[in-house]
C-alpha positions as CSV (number, residue, x, y, z in Angstrom):
1,M,0.0,0.0,0.0
2,T,1.6,3.3,-1.1
3,A,1.5,6.4,1.1
4,S,-1.0,8.1,-1.3
5,A,-3.2,5.0,-1.1
6,Q,-3.1,5.2,2.7
7,Q,-4.0,8.9,2.6
8,Q,-7.0,8.1,0.3
9,A,-8.1,5.4,2.7
10,R,-8.0,7.8,5.7
11,R,-9.8,10.5,3.7
12,Q,-12.5,8.0,2.8
13,Q,-12.8,6.9,6.4
14,R,-13.3,10.5,7.5
15,I,-15.9,11.2,4.8
16,E,-17.8,8.1,5.8
17,E,-17.7,9.1,9.5
18,L,-19.2,12.5,8.6
19,C,-21.8,11.1,6.2
20,A,-22.8,8.4,8.7
21,A,-23.2,11.1,11.4
22,S,-25.4,13.1,9.0
23,L,-27.6,10.0,8.3
24,R,-28.0,9.2,11.9
25,A,-29.0,12.8,12.7
26,I,-31.6,13.0,9.9
27,T,-33.2,9.5,10.3
28,G,-32.8,9.0,14.0
29,H,-31.4,5.5,13.4
30,A,-28.4,5.2,15.7
31,D,-27.1,2.0,14.1
32,L,-26.3,3.4,10.6
33,H,-22.7,3.2,9.7
34,Y,-20.3,2.7,6.7
35,R,-18.0,-0.3,6.2
36,G,-15.8,-0.3,3.1
37,Q,-17.8,2.2,1.1
38,R,-21.1,0.4,1.9
39,L,-23.9,1.6,4.2
40,Y,-25.1,-0.7,6.9
41,Q,-28.0,-0.6,9.4
42,G,-26.7,-2.7,12.2
43,E,-25.4,-5.8,10.4
44,R,-27.8,-5.4,7.4
45,R,-26.4,-3.9,4.3
46,L,-28.4,-1.1,2.6
47,P,-27.8,-1.2,-1.1
48,T,-27.7,2.0,-3.2
49,H,-29.5,1.0,-6.4
50,A,-30.1,4.4,-8.0
51,P,-27.4,5.1,-10.6
52,H,-26.9,8.8,-9.7
53,L,-26.1,7.8,-6.1
54,R,-23.3,5.4,-7.2
55,I,-20.0,7.3,-6.6
56,D,-16.3,6.7,-6.0
57,P,-15.4,8.3,-2.7
58,A,-11.7,8.4,-3.6
59,Q,-12.4,10.5,-6.7
60,D,-15.7,12.4,-6.2
61,D,-16.1,15.6,-4.1
62,F,-17.3,15.6,-0.5
63,A,-20.5,17.3,-1.9
64,D,-21.3,14.1,-3.9
65,C,-20.7,11.9,-0.9
66,R,-23.0,14.1,1.2
67,A,-25.6,14.1,-1.5
68,V,-25.6,10.3,-1.5
69,A,-26.1,10.3,2.3
70,D,-29.0,12.7,1.9
71,G,-30.5,10.5,-0.8
72,M,-30.2,7.4,1.4
73,A,-31.7,9.3,4.4
74,M,-34.8,10.2,2.3
75,R,-35.0,6.6,1.2
76,L,-35.0,5.3,4.8
77,L,-37.5,7.9,5.9
78,H,-40.0,7.7,3.1
79,S,-39.8,4.3,1.5
80,D,-41.3,1.1,2.8
81,M,-38.7,-1.5,2.0
82,A,-41.1,-4.5,2.3
83,L,-43.6,-2.9,0.0
84,H,-40.9,-1.9,-2.4
85,R,-39.5,-5.5,-2.5
86,Q,-43.0,-6.8,-3.1
87,R,-43.7,-4.6,-6.1
88,C,-40.2,-4.7,-7.6
89,P,-40.2,-6.5,-11.0
90,D,-37.9,-9.5,-11.8
91,D,-36.6,-8.3,-15.2
92,P,-33.2,-6.6,-14.7
93,I,-34.0,-3.6,-16.9
94,E,-37.4,-3.1,-15.5
95,R,-36.0,-3.4,-12.0
96,L,-33.3,-0.8,-12.9
97,V,-36.0,1.7,-13.9
98,F,-38.3,0.9,-11.0
99,E,-35.4,1.4,-8.5
100,L,-34.5,4.7,-10.1
101,L,-38.0,6.0,-10.0
102,E,-38.5,5.1,-6.3
103,Q,-35.3,7.0,-5.4
104,L,-36.4,10.0,-7.4
105,R,-39.8,9.9,-5.6
106,V,-38.3,10.0,-2.1
107,E,-36.0,12.9,-3.2
108,T,-39.1,15.0,-3.7
109,R,-40.0,14.6,0.0
110,V,-37.1,16.8,1.2
111,P,-38.6,19.2,3.9
112,D,-39.0,22.8,2.9
113,D,-36.8,23.8,5.9
114,M,-33.8,21.9,4.5
115,P,-33.0,23.7,1.3
116,G,-29.3,22.6,1.5
117,M,-30.3,19.0,1.2
118,A,-32.5,19.7,-1.8
119,D,-29.6,21.6,-3.4
120,N,-27.2,18.7,-2.8
121,L,-29.5,16.2,-4.5
122,L,-30.2,18.6,-7.4
123,Q,-26.5,19.2,-8.1
124,R,-25.7,15.5,-7.7
125,F,-28.3,14.4,-10.3
126,E,-27.1,17.1,-12.7
127,R,-23.5,16.1,-12.3
128,W,-24.4,12.4,-12.9
129,S,-26.4,13.5,-16.0
130,R,-23.5,15.4,-17.5
131,D,-21.0,12.6,-16.7
132,F,-23.2,10.0,-18.4
133,Y,-23.7,12.1,-21.4
134,R,-20.1,13.2,-21.8
135,S,-18.9,9.6,-21.5
136,G,-20.4,8.8,-24.9
137,L,-22.8,6.2,-23.5
138,T,-25.8,8.0,-24.9
139,E,-24.6,7.4,-28.5
140,G,-26.2,4.0,-28.6
141,S,-30.0,3.6,-28.7
142,I,-30.4,1.8,-25.4
143,G,-28.1,4.3,-23.5
144,L,-30.0,7.2,-25.0
145,L,-33.4,5.6,-24.1
146,L,-32.4,5.0,-20.5
147,Y,-30.9,8.5,-20.1
148,T,-34.0,10.2,-21.7
149,V,-36.4,8.3,-19.4
150,A,-34.4,9.3,-16.4
151,Q,-34.4,13.0,-17.5
152,M,-38.1,13.0,-18.2
153,C,-39.1,11.4,-14.9
154,W,-36.8,13.6,-12.9
155,S,-38.1,16.7,-14.7
156,R,-41.8,15.8,-14.1
157,L,-41.3,14.9,-10.4
158,H,-39.3,18.0,-9.5
159,A,-41.2,20.3,-11.9
160,R,-37.9,21.4,-13.4
161,P,-36.6,21.5,-17.0
162,V,-34.3,18.7,-18.1
163,L,-30.6,19.3,-18.2
164,E,-30.0,22.2,-20.6
165,E,-26.8,20.7,-22.0
166,T,-28.6,17.6,-23.3
167,E,-32.1,19.1,-24.0
168,D,-31.7,19.2,-27.8
169,Y,-29.9,15.9,-27.9
170,I,-32.7,13.9,-26.3
171,E,-35.6,15.8,-27.9
172,G,-36.3,13.2,-30.6
173,T,-36.3,10.3,-28.2
174,R,-38.3,12.3,-25.8
175,A,-41.0,13.1,-28.4
176,S,-41.3,9.4,-29.3
177,L,-41.9,8.4,-25.7
178,V,-44.4,11.1,-24.7
179,G,-47.4,9.2,-26.2
180,E,-46.6,6.0,-24.3
181,L,-45.4,7.5,-21.0
182,G,-47.6,10.6,-20.8
183,T,-50.3,9.1,-18.5
184,A,-47.8,7.4,-16.2
185,L,-45.6,10.5,-16.0
186,H,-48.6,12.5,-14.9
187,G,-49.4,9.9,-12.3
188,L,-45.8,10.0,-10.9
189,R,-46.2,13.6,-9.9
190,R,-49.7,13.2,-8.6
191,Q,-49.1,10.1,-6.5
192,R,-45.5,10.9,-5.2
193,H,-46.7,11.0,-1.6
194,D,-48.3,7.5,-1.8
195,Q,-45.7,4.8,-2.5
196,D,-48.2,2.0,-3.4
197,A,-50.2,4.2,-5.9
198,Y,-46.9,5.6,-7.3
199,A,-45.6,2.1,-7.8
200,E,-48.4,1.4,-10.4
201,H,-47.2,4.2,-12.6
202,A,-43.5,3.3,-12.0
203,L,-44.2,-0.3,-13.1
204,A,-45.9,0.9,-16.2
205,I,-42.9,3.0,-17.2
206,A,-40.5,0.2,-16.3
207,A,-42.5,-2.2,-18.5
208,I,-42.5,0.1,-21.5
209,V,-38.7,0.7,-21.2
210,G,-38.1,-3.0,-20.7
211,E,-40.0,-3.9,-23.8
212,R,-38.1,-1.3,-25.9
213,V,-34.7,-2.5,-24.6
214,R,-35.5,-6.1,-25.4
215,A,-36.6,-5.2,-28.9
216,E,-33.4,-3.2,-29.4
217,R,-31.3,-6.1,-28.3
218,A,-33.1,-8.6,-30.4
219,Q,-32.6,-6.4,-33.4
220,A,-28.9,-6.1,-32.7
221,Q,-28.5,-9.8,-32.4
222,A,-30.5,-10.4,-35.6
223,E,-28.2,-8.0,-37.5
224,D,-25.2,-9.7,-35.8
225,D,-23.8,-6.4,-34.8
226,D,-21.4,-7.3,-32.0
227,E,-19.9,-3.8,-31.7
228,A,-23.4,-2.2,-31.3
229,A,-24.3,-4.9,-28.8
230,D,-21.2,-4.3,-26.7
231,H,-21.8,-0.6,-26.7
232,E,-25.4,-1.1,-25.5
233,E,-24.2,-3.4,-22.8
234,A,-21.6,-0.9,-21.6
235,A,-24.3,1.8,-21.5
236,T,-26.7,-0.4,-19.5
237,G,-23.9,-1.5,-17.2
238,A,-22.8,2.1,-16.5
239,F,-26.4,3.1,-15.9
240,A,-27.2,0.2,-13.6
241,L,-23.8,-1.2,-12.6
242,L,-25.5,-4.5,-13.7
243,L,-27.7,-4.3,-10.7
244,D,-25.2,-6.7,-9.0
245,F,-24.7,-4.6,-5.9
246,E,-24.7,-7.3,-3.4
247,D,-21.7,-9.0,-4.9
248,S,-19.7,-6.0,-6.0
249,D,-16.5,-5.5,-4.1
250,G,-15.4,-2.2,-5.6
251,D,-11.8,-1.7,-4.7
252,D,-11.8,2.0,-5.7
253,A,-10.1,3.6,-2.8
254,G,-6.5,2.7,-3.7
255,I,-6.3,0.2,-0.8
256,A,-7.4,-3.4,-0.9
257,A,-10.5,-4.2,1.0
258,A,-11.0,-7.6,2.7
259,A,-12.9,-9.8,0.3
260,T,-15.9,-11.5,1.8
261,G,-19.3,-12.9,0.9
262,R,-22.1,-15.1,2.1
263,S,-21.6,-18.6,3.3
264,K,-24.6,-20.9,2.4
265,V,-23.4,-23.5,4.9
266,F,-23.2,-21.0,7.8
267,E,-26.7,-19.6,6.9
268,D,-28.3,-23.0,6.5
269,S,-27.1,-23.9,10.0
270,A,-28.9,-20.9,11.4
271,S,-25.6,-19.1,11.9
272,T,-24.4,-21.9,14.2
273,Y,-20.7,-22.4,14.0
274,R,-19.5,-26.0,14.1
275,V,-16.2,-27.5,15.2
276,F,-15.5,-31.1,14.2
277,T,-13.2,-31.7,17.2
278,T,-11.5,-29.7,19.9
279,R,-9.2,-32.6,21.0
280,F,-6.1,-31.1,19.5
281,D,-6.7,-27.4,20.3
282,R,-4.3,-25.7,22.7
283,E,-3.5,-22.5,24.5
284,V,0.3,-22.1,25.0
285,N,2.8,-19.6,26.3
286,A,4.6,-18.6,23.1
287,G,7.9,-18.2,24.8
288,S,8.0,-21.9,25.6
289,L,7.9,-22.8,21.9
290,V,11.3,-21.1,21.2
291,R,14.8,-22.0,22.5
292,R,16.0,-19.4,25.1
293,A,19.1,-18.7,23.1
294,L,17.1,-18.0,20.0
295,L,14.7,-15.9,21.9
296,R,17.6,-13.7,23.2
297,E,18.8,-13.3,19.6
298,Y,15.3,-12.3,18.5
299,R,15.1,-9.8,21.4
300,E,18.4,-8.2,20.4
301,R,17.2,-7.9,16.8
302,L,13.9,-6.3,18.0
303,D,15.7,-3.9,20.4
304,Q,18.0,-2.7,17.6
305,A,15.1,-2.1,15.2
306,T,13.2,-0.2,17.9
307,V,16.1,2.1,18.7
308,E,16.4,2.9,14.9
309,Q,12.7,3.8,14.8
310,G,13.1,6.4,17.6
311,I,9.5,6.2,18.8
312,N,8.6,8.9,21.3
313,L,6.9,6.8,24.1
314,P,6.2,9.7,26.5
315,R,4.3,11.6,23.8
316,L,2.4,8.4,22.9
317,A,1.5,7.8,26.6
318,R,0.2,11.4,26.9
319,R,-2.0,11.0,23.8
320,L,-3.3,7.7,25.1
321,G,-3.9,9.2,28.5
322,S,-6.0,12.0,27.0
323,M,-8.3,9.3,25.6
324,L,-8.3,6.9,28.5
325,W,-7.7,8.9,31.7
326,E,-10.7,9.4,34.0
327,P,-11.0,11.4,37.2
328,R,-10.8,9.2,40.3
329,Q,-11.2,10.1,44.0
330,D,-7.9,10.6,45.9
331,G,-8.9,11.5,49.5
332,W,-10.0,14.9,50.8
333,A,-8.4,18.4,50.8
334,F,-9.0,20.4,54.0
335,G,-8.6,24.2,54.7
336,E,-10.3,25.1,51.4
337,E,-12.2,28.4,50.8
338,E,-15.2,26.5,49.2
339,G,-16.8,23.1,49.3
340,R,-18.4,21.3,52.3
341,I,-18.3,23.0,55.7
342,D,-15.7,21.4,58.1
343,G,-17.4,21.3,61.5
344,R,-14.0,21.0,63.3
345,R,-13.1,24.5,62.0
346,L,-16.3,26.4,63.0
347,S,-14.6,27.7,66.2
348,Q,-12.2,29.6,64.0
349,L,-15.1,31.6,62.6
350,V,-15.8,32.9,66.1
351,S,-12.3,33.8,66.9
352,S,-11.5,35.1,63.4
353,P,-14.6,36.2,61.5
354,T,-12.6,36.9,58.3
355,E,-11.3,33.4,58.1
356,R,-12.5,31.7,54.9
357,R,-10.7,28.4,55.0
358,L,-13.5,26.5,56.7
359,F,-14.3,24.0,54.0
360,Y,-13.1,20.6,52.7
361,R,-13.7,19.0,49.3
362,E,-12.9,15.8,47.4
363,Q,-9.6,15.5,45.7
364,L,-9.4,13.9,42.3
365,K,-6.6,12.5,40.2
366,L,-6.5,11.2,36.7
367,G,-6.2,7.4,36.3
368,T,-7.2,4.6,34.0
369,D,-9.7,1.8,34.6
370,C,-9.0,0.1,31.3
371,A,-7.6,-3.2,30.0
372,V,-6.3,-3.4,26.4
373,S,-5.6,-6.6,24.6
374,L,-3.7,-6.8,21.3
375,L,-4.5,-9.9,19.3
376,I,-2.1,-10.6,16.4
377,D,-3.0,-12.7,13.4
378,C,-0.2,-15.3,13.1
379,S,-1.1,-16.6,9.7
380,G,1.5,-17.2,7.0
381,S,1.2,-13.8,5.2
382,M,1.9,-11.9,8.4
383,K,5.5,-13.1,8.5
384,H,6.4,-10.3,6.1
385,H,5.1,-7.6,8.4
386,I,5.9,-9.1,11.8
387,V,8.9,-6.9,12.8
388,P,7.1,-3.5,12.4
389,V,3.9,-5.0,13.9
390,T,5.8,-6.3,16.9
391,M,7.5,-2.9,17.4
392,M,4.1,-1.2,17.1
393,A,2.5,-3.6,19.6
394,E,5.3,-3.2,22.1
395,S,5.2,0.6,21.9
396,L,1.5,0.6,22.6
397,I,1.9,-1.8,25.5
398,R,4.7,0.3,27.1
399,A,2.8,3.5,26.6
400,L,-0.3,2.0,28.1
401,E,1.6,0.8,31.1
402,M,2.9,4.3,31.6
403,I,-0.7,5.5,32.2
404,G,-1.7,2.5,34.4
405,A,-3.7,0.5,31.9
406,G,-3.7,-3.3,31.9
407,T,-2.3,-5.0,28.8
408,E,-2.1,-8.4,27.1
409,L,-0.4,-9.5,23.9
410,L,-2.0,-12.5,22.3
411,G,-1.7,-14.4,19.0
412,F,-3.6,-17.0,17.0
413,T,-2.6,-19.6,14.5
414,T,-3.2,-23.3,13.8
415,G,-1.3,-26.3,14.9
416,A,-0.8,-27.5,11.4
417,W,-1.2,-26.7,7.7
418,N,-4.2,-28.2,5.9
419,G,-6.1,-29.5,8.9
420,G,-3.5,-31.6,10.6
421,R,-4.8,-34.2,13.1
422,A,-8.3,-32.9,13.1
423,Y,-8.5,-33.4,9.3
424,K,-7.1,-36.9,9.6
425,E,-9.7,-37.8,12.2
426,W,-12.4,-36.5,9.9
427,M,-11.1,-38.7,7.1
428,R,-11.2,-41.8,9.5
429,S,-14.8,-40.9,10.4
430,G,-16.0,-41.3,6.9
431,R,-15.8,-37.7,5.8
432,P,-19.2,-36.4,7.1
433,R,-20.6,-33.4,5.2
434,E,-20.2,-29.9,6.4
435,P,-18.0,-30.7,9.4
436,G,-17.3,-27.1,10.4
437,R,-13.9,-26.0,11.5
438,L,-11.5,-28.7,10.5
439,N,-8.1,-27.8,11.9
440,E,-6.4,-27.6,15.3
441,V,-6.4,-24.1,16.7
442,C,-3.4,-22.8,18.6
443,H,-3.9,-19.7,20.8
444,L,-0.6,-18.0,21.8
445,V,0.0,-15.9,24.9
446,F,3.1,-13.6,24.5
447,K,2.2,-11.4,27.5
448,D,-0.6,-11.9,30.0
449,A,-2.2,-9.1,32.0
450,E,-0.4,-10.0,35.2
451,R,3.1,-9.5,33.8
452,S,4.7,-6.2,33.0
453,W,6.3,-5.5,29.6
454,R,9.8,-5.7,31.3
455,R,9.2,-9.2,32.6
456,A,7.5,-10.4,29.3
457,R,9.8,-8.7,26.8
458,T,11.8,-11.8,26.1
459,D,8.7,-13.9,25.4
460,I,7.3,-11.2,23.1
461,A,10.3,-11.7,20.8
462,A,8.8,-15.2,20.0
463,L,6.7,-13.3,17.5
464,L,9.7,-13.3,15.2
465,K,9.8,-17.1,14.9
466,A,8.7,-17.8,11.4
467,D,7.4,-21.4,11.8
468,L,4.7,-20.3,14.3
469,F,2.8,-18.7,11.4
470,R,0.4,-21.1,9.7
471,E,-3.3,-20.5,9.1
472,G,-5.9,-18.3,10.8
473,I,-9.3,-18.9,12.4
474,D,-10.1,-15.4,13.5
475,G,-13.6,-15.8,14.9
476,E,-12.7,-18.3,17.7
477,A,-9.6,-16.2,18.5
478,V,-11.7,-13.1,19.0
479,D,-14.1,-15.0,21.3
480,W,-11.1,-16.3,23.2
481,A,-9.5,-12.9,23.7
482,C,-12.8,-11.4,24.7
483,E,-13.3,-14.0,27.4
484,R,-9.8,-13.3,28.8
485,L,-10.7,-9.6,28.9
486,L,-14.0,-10.3,30.7
487,A,-12.1,-12.0,33.5
488,R,-10.3,-8.7,34.2
489,P,-11.7,-6.3,36.9
490,E,-11.4,-3.2,34.8
491,N,-14.6,-1.4,33.7
492,R,-13.4,-0.6,30.1
493,R,-12.1,-3.4,28.0
494,I,-10.6,-3.0,24.5
495,L,-9.6,-5.7,22.0
496,I,-7.5,-4.6,19.0
497,V,-7.2,-7.3,16.3
498,I,-4.2,-6.8,14.1
499,S,-4.4,-8.7,10.8
500,D,-3.5,-8.5,7.1
501,G,-6.2,-10.8,5.7
502,C,-9.4,-12.7,6.0
503,P,-9.8,-15.9,8.1
504,A,-8.2,-18.7,6.2
505,D,-8.0,-22.4,6.7
506,S,-7.8,-24.6,3.6
507,A,-9.2,-27.7,5.1
508,T,-12.2,-25.9,6.6
509,N,-12.9,-23.9,3.4
510,L,-12.7,-27.0,1.1
511,T,-15.1,-29.1,3.3
512,N,-17.6,-26.3,4.0
513,D,-17.5,-23.3,1.6
514,T,-15.2,-20.3,1.0
515,Y,-16.7,-17.8,3.3
516,Y,-17.6,-20.1,6.3
517,L,-14.9,-18.7,8.6
518,D,-15.5,-15.1,7.3
519,N,-19.2,-15.3,8.3
520,H,-18.3,-16.7,11.7
521,L,-16.0,-13.8,12.4
522,K,-18.7,-11.4,11.4
523,E,-21.1,-13.1,13.8
524,V,-18.6,-13.0,16.6
525,V,-17.8,-9.3,16.2
526,A,-21.4,-8.4,15.8
527,R,-22.4,-10.4,19.0
528,R,-19.6,-8.9,21.1
529,T,-20.5,-5.4,19.8
530,R,-24.1,-5.9,20.8
531,E,-23.2,-7.1,24.2
532,G,-21.1,-4.0,24.7
533,Q,-18.7,-5.4,27.3
534,V,-15.7,-5.5,25.0
535,E,-14.9,-2.9,22.4
536,V,-13.6,-4.9,19.4
537,L,-11.4,-2.8,17.0
538,G,-9.7,-3.9,13.7
539,L,-6.2,-2.7,12.7
540,G,-5.6,-3.7,9.1
541,V,-2.0,-4.2,7.9
542,G,-2.2,-3.0,4.4
543,L,-5.8,-4.0,4.3
544,D,-9.2,-2.5,4.9
545,L,-10.9,-4.7,7.5
546,S,-14.2,-2.8,7.5
547,P,-16.3,-5.8,6.2
548,F,-15.6,-7.4,9.6
549,Y,-15.0,-4.6,12.1
550,R,-17.2,-1.6,12.5
551,R,-14.4,0.4,14.1
552,C,-11.2,-0.1,12.1
553,L,-8.1,1.5,10.7
554,A,-6.0,0.6,7.6
555,T,-2.3,1.1,8.2
556,D,0.9,0.8,6.1
557,M,3.6,-1.1,7.9
558,S,6.1,-0.9,5.0
559,E,7.1,2.6,6.1
560,A,8.5,3.9,9.4
561,L,6.3,3.8,12.5
562,D,5.8,7.6,12.6
563,T,3.9,9.9,14.9
564,H,1.0,10.2,12.5
565,L,0.4,6.4,12.5
566,F,0.3,6.3,16.3
567,D,-2.0,9.3,16.4
568,E,-4.4,7.4,14.1
569,I,-4.3,4.4,16.4
570,V,-4.9,6.6,19.5
571,E,-8.0,8.1,17.7
572,L,-9.2,4.5,16.9
573,I,-8.9,3.6,20.6
574,G,-10.6,6.8,21.6
575,G,-13.6,6.0,19.4
576,R,-12.8,7.6,16.0
577,H,-12.8,5.7,12.7
578,R,-16.3,4.4,13.2
579,R,-17.8,2.7,10.1
């Protein structure tokens, strides 16, 4: 990940934070947030089907992003999703038109006392119209038809003229459509406050457009005009993005996003995660897996790299303290000029009427009541990043200890590649279908909460041992780390998961399906977030982990561990970078 890509990712995160805050304020839905350029309500994704609301946050202005948020707010407030799904046609082109018309309808419901929102939506539609026209996609008959219908419907609903730049260009197509669409267009404006009645007119328009598009395609195929057919498909795709929003990953921000999807096996089991056997699972002190002489060699290597980085630990501790410190009682101060009256000093008031120091009050000092656990993904790909990751983790632990917070450093991997003993036992059992997790997990403790960094520093160096890194079963590791935190007495508990990829275990994926472990991780994080006892954060190493973690940060470990990176991590711990 280049520096510019990381800057784009941070810009995108900031924009998404602002847009999500706007959405929550307008709709009153506190669970609206963005993850990886997608809007979610709780754990349910809210697709953006209207073509003029499909943008690239890395390239488009903030005004466009805000307009999309405003459009989605109107959709949430004024569109009944169940009714919309019930009336939505099956044909892709008809659905495309029907989705667009429903979005245009709700955009007419902007309150009169919110002219800024109305202006945002107006300018966004006009910018999309110009971009679509100038891209040359209206040169084909289908592209021109779809564009003209969009302009006609928008113009009628908003009682505004069509885009001046393209008015003459679409006039011929517009005139040919008026006879067929006239009644339905009039009904759109008249029934825009009644979704069910409006849907009748929208379906009529969608059916007419669908019939024309099918006729145009049939004619192109009959004439065997491949070039024309390709052009029409490009226009349709640009207009609708092929209506394949649920499966679109869209890596447009310059930084890779974690690839994920739906697991049929996980869903069919009512989101119940299965484990074939736990016989070979283990939790182990990582330092015991490495020879002491080799550990000392790793420690020296790590110390040298840390010195070269020149990390300012006192500054980092102060920044963390500003996020985590809380006032705590520290006795009483007597002889004060205000506060509670001290009965033992009332005699002084008689002997010296001007005496004012007759009060006492509570003394407060800043302290932390927080435990922070760092959980490092010890899968094979993390070997390439482990030195800077270890230095970063150690710096955070040392700074947290300076402000009195409890800390743990944990890791997770598997006991073998490709399933190991668990997979062999499954083979001996006759290979039952959908066995669930089919490897032996290995949870590593590099530093527990009872030991200080100074006492655990040698064992932490075990992170540099390459053969510890195998495969990763993230969901179970997050659950394990959360349970360890819940055993702590602190009131605030924070888990930071540091990873550079999705959950991966070849044996489990082959015997269930590709996204089985992914879906379990999502379920675990969602459950722990709902419970609210542990704050689960994601720290992506060259990867956007937002499909899994609502609060996350994408980092670049190929560069020096600079002040800006630690400031971003402090903001993440303090509650920023919400998605």
